[in-house]
VOBA-1610 file (N, C-alpha, C; in pm, whole numbers, padded with zeros to 5 digits, always signed):
BEGIN
Met-05637+01544+02102Met-05553+01476+02004Met-05472+01575+01921Glu-05539+01685+01881Glu-05467+01786+01803Glu-05354+01848+01885Gly-05381+01863+02016Gly-05275+01919+02101Gly-05156+01827+02111Val-05182+01696+02117Val-05072+01599+02124Val-04993+01599+01995Leu-05066+01601+01881Leu-04996+01604+01752Leu-04914+01732+01738Gly-04971+01843+01784Gly-04896+01968+01777Gly-04770+01964+01861Leu-04784+01902+01981Leu-04666+01892+02069Leu-04560+01802+02007Leu-04606+01689+01946Leu-04510+01600+01881Leu-04441+01668+01764Ser-04516+01746+01688Ser-04457+01818+01575Ser-04353+01917+01624Leu-04388+01985+01734Leu-04293+02083+01790Leu-04165+02014+01838Leu-04182+01898+01902Leu-04064+01824+01949Leu-03980+01775+01832Leu-04048+01733+01723Leu-03974+01687+01605Leu-03895+01801+01542Leu-03957+01918+01533Leu-03886+02033+01478Leu-03768+02071+01567Leu-03788+02064+01698Leu-03678+02095+01791Leu-03564+01995+01774Ala-03600+01864+01757Ala-03497+01762+01740Ala-03420+01783+01611Leu-03492+01821+01503Leu-03424+01848+01376Leu-03334+01970+01386Trp-03377+02068+01462Trp-03294+02188+01480Trp-03167+02157+01559Arg-03181+02065+01658Arg-03066+02031+01742Arg-02981+01919+01683Ala-03031+01849+01581Ala-02962+01730+01530Ala-02817+01756+01489Pro-02786+01867+01416Pro-02645+01889+01380Pro-02553+01901+01501Arg-02607+01951+01613Arg-02525+01964+01734Arg-02501+01831+01803Leu-02585+01735+01774Leu-02573+01604+01839Leu-02478+01511+01766Ala-02439+01545+01645Ala-02350+01459+01568Ala-02212+01453+01631Arg-02150+01338+01628Arg-02016+01317+01680Arg-01926+01266+01568Ile-01799+01307+01570Ile-01707+01267+01463Ile-01579+01212+01523Arg-01514+01128+01446Arg-01380+01077+01479Arg-01300+01073+01351Met-01181+01130+01355Met-01102+01147+01233Met-00971+01070+01244Gln-00927+01011+01132Gln-00800+00941+01126Gln-00695+01029+01057Thr-00570+01007+01093Thr-00461+01082+01032Thr-00449+01048+00884Pro-00438+01148+00796Pro-00430+01118+00652Pro-00301+01042+00619Asn-00309+00954+00519Asn-00194+00871+00482Asn-00114+00936+00369Leu-00077+01063+00387Leu+00007+01132+00290Leu+00152+01118+00333Ala+00231+01050+00250Ala+00371+01024+00285Ala+00454+01151+00268Pro+00562+01166+00346Pro+00653+01279+00325Pro+00714+01273+00185Gly+00763+01387+00138Gly+00824+01390+00005Gly+00900+01518-00016Phe+00955+01533-00137Phe+01032+01651-00175Phe+00947+01742-00263Pro+00979+01872-00269Pro+00906+01962-00357Pro+00905+01911-00501Gly+00788+01919-00564Gly+00771+01869-00700Gly+00712+01730-00707Gln+00717+01655-00598Gln+00663+01520-00598Gln+00511+01522-00579Val+00443+01426-00641Val+00298+01412-00629Val+00268+01301-00528Arg+00175+01329-00439Arg+00135+01231-00338Arg-00018+01219-00339Leu-00066+01096-00336Leu-00209+01068-00330Leu-00241+01002-00196Gly-00356+01033-00141Gly-00396+00973-00015Gly-00543+00999+00010Gln-00583+00983+00134Gln-00721+01012+00170Gln-00728+01041+00320Val-00832+01111+00358Val-00859+01136+00499Val-00993+01071+00532Ala-00996+00993+00639Ala-01116+00918+00678Ala-01179+00983+00800Val-01310+01003+00794Val-01387+01062+00905Val-01504+00970+00933Glu-01522+00936+01060Glu-01636+00855+01102Glu-01737+00944+01171Val-01860+00945+01123Val-01967+01031+01175Val-02073+00943+01241Trp-02118+00986+01359Trp-02233+00922+01423Trp-02341+01027+01439Ala-02456+01004+01375Ala-02567+01100+01377Ala-02693+01028+01422Pro-02759+01073+01532Pro-02882+01007+01578Pro-03001+01030+01486Leu-02998+01137+01405Leu-03104+01168+01309Leu-03042+01192+01173Pro-03119+01178+01067Pro-03063+01201+00933Pro-03009+01344+00919Leu-02891+01354+00857Leu-02827+01483+00837Leu-02761+01486+00699Phe-02771+01599+00632Phe-02693+01622+00512Phe-02555+01672+00555Phe-02452+01624+00487Phe-02315+01667+00520Phe-02243+01709+00393Arg-02140+01789+00412Arg-02047+01827+00304Arg-01908+01837+00366Leu-01819+01748+00322Leu-01680+01745+00370Leu-01590+01793+00257Glu-01506+01891+00285Glu-01415+01942+00182Glu-01285+01986+00246Asn-01177+01978+00168Asn-01047+02023+00216Asn-01023+02167+00175Leu-00954+02241+00260Leu-00920+02379+00231Leu-00793+02382+00146Pro-00778+02480+00057Pro-00658+02486-00027Pro-00533+02512+00057Ser-00422+02458+00011Ser-00293+02477+00077Ser-00187+02496-00030Ala-00133+02618-00042Ala-00032+02646-00144Ala+00097+02567-00121Pro+00151+02556+00003Pro+00274+02479+00021Pro+00260+02332-00018Leu+00140+02275-00001Leu+00119+02135-00034Leu+00069+02116-00177Gly+00028+02224-00244Gly-00031+02210-00376Gly-00154+02121-00372Leu-00238+02139-00271Leu-00351+02051-00248Leu-00468+02089-00337Glu-00515+01995-00416Glu-00630+02018-00503Glu-00758+02019-00420Pro-00850+02116-00445Pro-00976+02120-00369Pro-01068+02004-00410Arg-01116+01932-00309Arg-01209+01823-00332Arg-01314+01824-00223Ser-01431+01769-00253Ser-01541+01767-00156Ser-01618+01637-00169Leu-01694+01609-00063Leu-01775+01488-00056Leu-01906+01525+00013Ser-02020+01493-00050Ser-02151+01528+00004Ser-02238+01404+00012Gly-02339+01409+00098Gly-02431+01297+00112Gly-02515+01310+00236Met-02573+01198+00280Met-02656+01194+00400Met-02596+01094+00497Ala-02592+01133+00624Ala-02541+01047+00731Ala-02654+01018+00830Trp-02661+00892+00872Trp-02759+00852+00973Trp-02703+00729+01042Gly-02695+00735+01173Gly-02627+00631+01247Gly-02476+00646+01231Lys-02404+00535+01216Lys-02259+00540+01197Lys-02227+00539+01047Thr-02159+00642+01002Thr-02125+00657+00861Thr-01977+00688+00847Arg-01910+00618+00757Arg-01767+00643+00732Arg-01752+00723+00603Leu-01675+00832+00613Leu-01649+00919+00498Leu-01501+00908+00462Ala-01472+00898+00334Ala-01333+00890+00285Ala-01316+00993+00174Leu-01241+01099+00203Leu-01219+01206+00106Leu-01083+01186+00041Pro-01076+01163-00092Pro-00945+01146-00157Pro-00868+01278-00162Leu-00735+01268-00154Leu-00648+01386-00155Leu-00544+01371-00265Ser-00509+01483-00327Ser-00405+01485-00429Ser-00319+01609-00407Cys-00188+01589-00388Cys-00096+01699-00358Cys+00021+01697-00455Arg+00072+01814-00485Arg+00201+01830-00551Arg+00281+01925-00463Tyr+00373+01867-00384Tyr+00443+01945-00283Tyr+00521+02061-00346Arg+00519+02176-00276Arg+00583+02296-00329Arg+00689+02355-00237Arg+00667+02354-00107Arg+00760+02423-00017Arg+00790+02337+00104Arg+00917+02337+00143Arg+00959+02254+00255Arg+00893+02301+00384Gly+00883+02210+00479Gly+00826+02243+00609Gly+00722+02140+00650Glu+00662+02165+00764Glu+00556+02080+00816Glu+00427+02161+00809His+00336+02121+00722His+00220+02203+00690His+00092+02134+00736Pro-00003+02213+00792Pro-00129+02153+00837Pro-00221+02119+00721Leu-00301+02017+00741Leu-00403+01977+00644Leu-00539+02008+00707Arg-00606+02110+00655Arg-00731+02158+00715Arg-00851+02122+00628Leu-00964+02094+00695Leu-01087+02059+00627Leu-01204+02131+00695Thr-01317+02132+00627Thr-01442+02180+00687Thr-01546+02070+00669Leu-01632+02056+00770Leu-01741+01959+00766Leu-01869+02033+00807Arg-01965+02037+00716Arg-02090+02109+00739Arg-02206+02009+00751Phe-02282+02022+00861Phe-02403+01943+00881Phe-02525+02032+00865Thr-02628+01978+00799Thr-02754+02049+00782Thr-02868+01952+00803Ser-02970+01994+00880Ser-03087+01908+00901Ser-03170+01901+00773Pro-03250+01793+00753Pro-03324+01777+00627Pro-03414+01894+00591Leu-03474+01960+00688Leu-03563+02073+00660Leu-03490+02206+00662Gly-03359+02202+00679Gly-03283+02325+00681Gly-03300+02407+00807Leu-03348+02344+00916Leu-03375+02418+01039Leu-03247+02442+01119Gly-03154+02352+01110Gly-03032+02365+01188Gly-02910+02342+01101Glu-02798+02404+01138Glu-02674+02392+01061Glu-02556+02400+01157Arg-02451+02328+01123Arg-02329+02328+01205Arg-02209+02318+01113Leu-02112+02405+01133Leu-01990+02406+01052Leu-01871+02380+01143Leu-01795+02276+01110Leu-01677+02238+01187Leu-01551+02265+01106Ser-01452+02327+01169Ser-01319+02344+01109Ser-01227+02240+01171Leu-01169+02155+01088Leu-01091+02041+01135Leu-00947+02051+01086Glu-00855+02000+01166Glu-00716+01982+01122Glu-00687+01833+01127Ala-00672+01775+01010Ala-00655+01629+01001Ala-00515+01583+01037Gly-00422+01673+01045Gly-00284+01636+01074Gly-00189+01730+01004Arg-00062+01693+01002Arg+00040+01775+00939Arg+00120+01689+00842Val+00159+01751+00731Val+00229+01680+00624Val+00371+01735+00613Leu+00468+01647+00605Leu+00609+01686+00603Leu+00661+01692+00459Val+00720+01806+00424Val+00785+01824+00294Val+00933+01849+00319Tyr+01019+01767+00260Tyr+01163+01778+00279Tyr+01219+01898+00201Pro+01338+01944+00237Pro+01403+02049+00156Pro+01430+02000+00015Ala+01424+02093-00081Ala+01449+02056-00221Ala+01594+02015-00240Leu+01616+01917-00326Leu+01751+01872-00359Leu+01793+01938-00490Arg+01873+02040-00480Arg+01918+02112-00599Arg+02041+02044-00658Pro+02059+02051-00790Pro+02178+01991-00851Pro+02305+02054-00795Leu+02402+01970-00764Leu+02530+02016-00709Leu+02643+01973-00802Pro+02756+02044-00797Pro+02870+02007-00882Pro+02925+01871-00840Pro+03004+01807-00926Pro+03062+01677-00890Pro+03138+01687-00758Phe+03116+01589-00673Phe+03173+01591-00539Phe+03238+01457-00511Glu+03364+01458-00475Glu+03438+01337-00442Glu+03472+01339-00293Pro+03412+01251-00211Pro+03440+01253-00067Pro+03587+01226-00038Ala+03633+01282+00072Ala+03769+01255+00119Ala+03780+01108+00161Pro+03901+01051+00163Pro+03916+00908+00194Pro+03859+00866+00328Ser+03841+00958+00422Ser+03786+00920+00553Ser+03646+00974+00572Phe+03573+00999+00461Phe+03443+01065+00471Phe+03328+00966+00473Phe+03328+00869+00379Phe+03217+00776+00365Phe+03268+00632+00357Leu+03174+00541+00336Leu+03200+00401+00302Leu+03273+00325+00411Glu+03231+00341+00534Glu+03293+00267+00642Glu+03263+00117+00627Gly+03368+00037+00634Gly+03352-00106+00628Gly+03326-00163+00490Lys+03328-00081+00384Lys+03303-00129+00249Lys+03434-00167+00180Thr+03431-00275+00104Thr+03549-00316+00027Thr+03559-00231-00098Glu+03671-00162-00114Glu+03689-00071-00226Glu+03826-00092-00290Pro+03843-00059-00418Pro+03975-00073-00482Pro+04072+00034-00435Phe+04026+00132-00359Phe+04115+00234-00305Phe+04084+00247-00157Gly+04170+00315-00084Gly+04141+00336+00058Gly+04257+00295+00146Leu+04227+00262+00270Leu+04328+00230+00369Leu+04325+00080+00399Pro+04440+00010+00394Pro+04440-00133+00427Pro+04411-00155+00574Asp+04321-00245+00603Asp+04283-00275+00740Asp+04337-00412+00777Pro+04438-00421+00867Pro+04499-00550+00901Pro+04401-00646+00968Leu+04287-00597+01017Leu+04190-00685+01080Leu+04101-00754+00977Glu+04108-00711+00852Glu+04024-00767+00747Glu+04109-00848+00648Ala+04191-00942+00698Ala+04276-01024+00611Ala+04192-01126+00535Lys+04218-01139+00405Lys+04145-01235+00324Lys+04234-01347+00270Gly+04365-01344+00303Gly+04453-01451+00258Gly+04599-01413+00276Leu+04688-01498+00226Leu+04832-01477+00233Leu+04889-01479+00093Arg+04999-01405+00074Arg+05071-01406-00054Arg+05217-01377-00026Pro+05305-01413-00118Pro+05449-01385-00098Pro+05476-01235-00087Tyr+05576-01204-00012Tyr+05614-01064+00008Tyr+05664-01005-00124Gln+05624-00880-00151Gln+05669-00806-00267Gln+05730-00675-00221Pro+05831-00626-00293Pro+05892-00498-00253Pro+05787-00387-00246Gly+05792-00315-00137Gly+05696-00207-00116Gly+05587-00242-00018Asp+05570-00375+00014Asp+05467-00413+00112Asp+05505-00363+00250Ser+05404-00326+00326Ser+05427-00278+00462Ser+05470-00394+00551Leu+05574-00370+00634Leu+05624-00474+00723Leu+05522-00509+00831Arg+05427-00418+00860Arg+05330-00450+00964Arg+05229-00556+00917Leu+05229-00586+00784Leu+05142-00691+00733Leu+05213-00826+00725Leu+05339-00831+00771Leu+05417-00955+00763Leu+05354-01064+00850Ala+05330-01182+00790Ala+05275-01297+00863Ala+05393-01380+00914Lys+05426-01364+01039Lys+05549-01423+01092Lys+05544-01575+01093Arg+05436-01632+01140Arg+05428-01777+01151Arg+05429-01842+01012Ala+05353-01787+00920Ala+05351-01843+00784Ala+05487-01828+00719Ser+05558-01718+00745Ser+05691-01698+00686Ser+05789-01801+00740Leu+05780-01831+00871Leu+05869-01931+00929Leu+05841-02070+00873Arg+05712-02102+00853Arg+05678-02235+00800Arg+05723-02250+00655Gln+05712-02144+00575Gln+05743-02153+00432Gln+05890-02127+00404Gly+05960-02067+00498Gly+06100-02039+00477Gly+06125-01914+00394Arg+06022-01837+00365Arg+06035-01711+00294Arg+05924-01617+00341Pro+05942-01489+00323Pro+05845-01396+00381Pro+05710-01399+00309Phe+05604-01403+00390Phe+05467-01392+00343Phe+05400-01275+00415Val+05305-01212+00346Val+05229-01102+00407Val+05080-01134+00398Arg+05004-01073+00489Arg+04858-01087+00486Arg+04801-00998+00376Glu+04715-01055+00294Glu+04645-00977+00192Glu+04515-00928+00254Val+04500-00797+00260Val+04391-00740+00338Val+04294-00665+00247Glu+04174-00646+00301Glu+04075-00563+00234Glu+04113-00416+00251Lys+04069-00336+00158Lys+04084-00191+00171Lys+03949-00131+00207Ser+03948-00054+00312Ser+03823+00006+00356Ser+03846+00151+00390Leu+03740+00228+00382Leu+03744+00369+00419Leu+03675+00386+00553Leu+03743+00447+00645Leu+03691+00462+00780Leu+03649+00605+00802Gly+03535+00623+00868Gly+03493+00759+00898Gly+03344+00769+00920Ser+03301+00885+00965Ser+03161+00915+00989Ser+03136+01057+00942Leu+03009+01087+00918Leu+02972+01219+00871Leu+02908+01298+00984Phe+02965+01414+01017Phe+02911+01504+01118Phe+02872+01634+01048Leu+02746+01672+01057Leu+02697+01795+00995Leu+02647+01891+01102His+02681+02018+01086His+02625+02122+01172His+02562+02227+01084Leu+02433+02253+01105Leu+02358+02352+01028Leu+02332+02473+01117Asp+02388+02587+01078Asp+02371+02711+01154Asp+02235+02771+01122Thr+02145+02768+01218Thr+02010+02821+01198Thr+01996+02966+01242Gln+02106+03032+01279Gln+02098+03168+01330Gln+02128+03274+01224Ser+02154+03233+01101Ser+02187+03329+00997Ser+02067+03418+00967Leu+02094+03546+00942Leu+01989+03643+00913Leu+01956+03650+00765His+02039+03590+00680His+02012+03596+00537His+01892+03508+00505Pro+01790+03557+00434Pro+01667+03480+00414Pro+01685+03352+00334Ala+01785+03348+00245Ala+01802+03230+00159Ala+01898+03128+00218Tyr+01968+03165+00326Tyr+02072+03075+00377Tyr+02015+02943+00424Leu+01906+02948+00502Leu+01853+02826+00562Leu+01804+02728+00456Asp+01739+02779+00350Asp+01692+02691+00244Asp+01809+02623+00173His+01913+02701+00142His+02029+02645+00072His+02105+02548+00162Gly+02121+02587+00290Gly+02191+02500+00384Gly+02116+02370+00408Ala+01983+02379+00421Ala+01903+02258+00441Ala+01909+02168+00318Ser+01911+02228+00198Ser+01919+02148+00076Ser+02052+02074+00068Leu+02162+02143+00096Leu+02293+02080+00093Leu+02303+01971+00201Ala+02252+01999+00322Ala+02258+01900+00429Ala+02178+01775+00393Ala+02058+01795+00335Ala+01976+01680+00297Ala+02046+01596+00190Trp+02113+01662+00096Trp+02185+01589-00009Trp+02298+01505+00050Leu+02372+01562+00144Leu+02482+01490+00207Leu+02431+01374+00293Leu+02318+01394+00362Leu+02262+01287+00444Leu+02216+01171+00355Leu+02154+01202+00243Leu+02111+01096+00152Leu+02230+01021+00094Leu+02337+01095+00062Leu+02458+01031+00010Leu+02521+00941+00116Ala+02522+00988+00241Ala+02578+00906+00349Ala+02494+00781+00372Glu+02361+00796+00368Glu+02274+00680+00387Glu+02293+00579+00275Lys+02305+00627+00152Lys+02327+00539+00037Lys+02460+00467+00048Ser+02562+00536+00105Ser+02696+00477+00116Ser+02709+00386+00237Gly+02613+00390+00329Gly+02618+00303+00446Gly+02704+00353+00558Val+02731+00482+00564Val+02816+00538+00668Val+02728+00599+00777Pro+02764+00587+00904Pro+02686+00654+01009Pro+02702+00806+01000Tyr+02597+00877+01034Tyr+02599+01023+01023Tyr+02520+01084+01138Ser+02551+01209+01168Ser+02480+01282+01273Ser+02457+01424+01224Leu+02364+01493+01291Leu+02326+01628+01251Leu+02308+01713+01375Ser+02362+01833+01369Ser+02342+01931+01476Ser+02277+02055+01415Ala+02154+02085+01464Ala+02081+02203+01415Ala+01986+02247+01526Gly+02042+02309+01629Gly+01962+02340+01747Gly+01964+02223+01843Glu+01922+02105+01798Glu+01932+01981+01873Glu+02033+01890+01802Val+02092+01801+01878Val+02195+01713+01823Val+02137+01574+01804Leu+02145+01524+01682Leu+02105+01387+01651Leu+02230+01300+01653Pro+02233+01195+01737Pro+02354+01112+01745Pro+02377+01033+01618Leu+02495+00973+01609Leu+02529+00892+01493Leu+02432+00776+01477Gly+02401+00745+01352Gly+02310+00635+01325Gly+02298+00610+01176Arg+02216+00511+01141Arg+02189+00476+01001Arg+02044+00433+00990Gly+02001+00408+00868Gly+01869+00351+00845Gly+01763+00453+00809Lys+01649+00404+00761Lys+01542+00490+00714Lys+01485+00575+00827Gly+01464+00515+00945Gly+01411+00591+01057Gly+01504+00703+01100His+01634+00676+01100His+01732+00778+01137His+01732+00891+01034Leu+01719+00856+00907Leu+01715+00958+00801Leu+01592+01047+00816Val+01477+00988+00849Val+01356+01068+00869Val+01373+01164+00987Arg+01434+01116+01096Arg+01457+01205+01212Arg+01553+01318+01175Ala+01653+01290+01092Ala+01751+01392+01055Ala+01689+01499+00966Thr+01599+01460+00874Thr+01541+01557+00781Thr+01412+01616+00834Trp+01366+01575+00950Trp+01243+01631+01007Trp+01264+01772+01049
//
């Protein structure tokens, strides 16, 4: 009987020593939204642990200067299926795509076995900083395609009514049929719209260390202005992004 108990004790100690190696994990991508330098973002990273035997764990994030990530940790005991949720707090500092790294340490209850995992939960996107720029007035064919404006180019396809001819009106706006019916000249009253698209090319081959940051900042500002104005825009920076609009297109352009 003593031999059996001794064998069982030995097997239990062996199982406790091997327990950290038997744990399995599954991690979800953190829900940290992209942002600009100086912005604060809150989120969390979720890890699912499956442990066949009781294990002590400690989950913590590694510091990241570009993300301004505050160090946080989570400790406890896992047995069976356990879900861990580590809160994250960032104040973005530098543009780029930065990794989010964590460590997860497992320890058996008697301290016989230990396992340390280095994890990368994903990557977080920080946009180029938007620096203040001097007042900028777009050229008449730069933005606002299809928008009704008090200035711009008259579009004969966007007629909103008829009115009597006045000196100085363009003859190409003359409404011939209405003029014949009324017995005097009438012209089409048209909307004024600005026609155009925004094409940007960012030279990434410059050797000056500050050029790319300044160029990316200016390009991001122009893209945001184009998106706000509703004009299609494209970007060339190594790869060419075709003309488009919308939030998804803006994310692809600033990625």
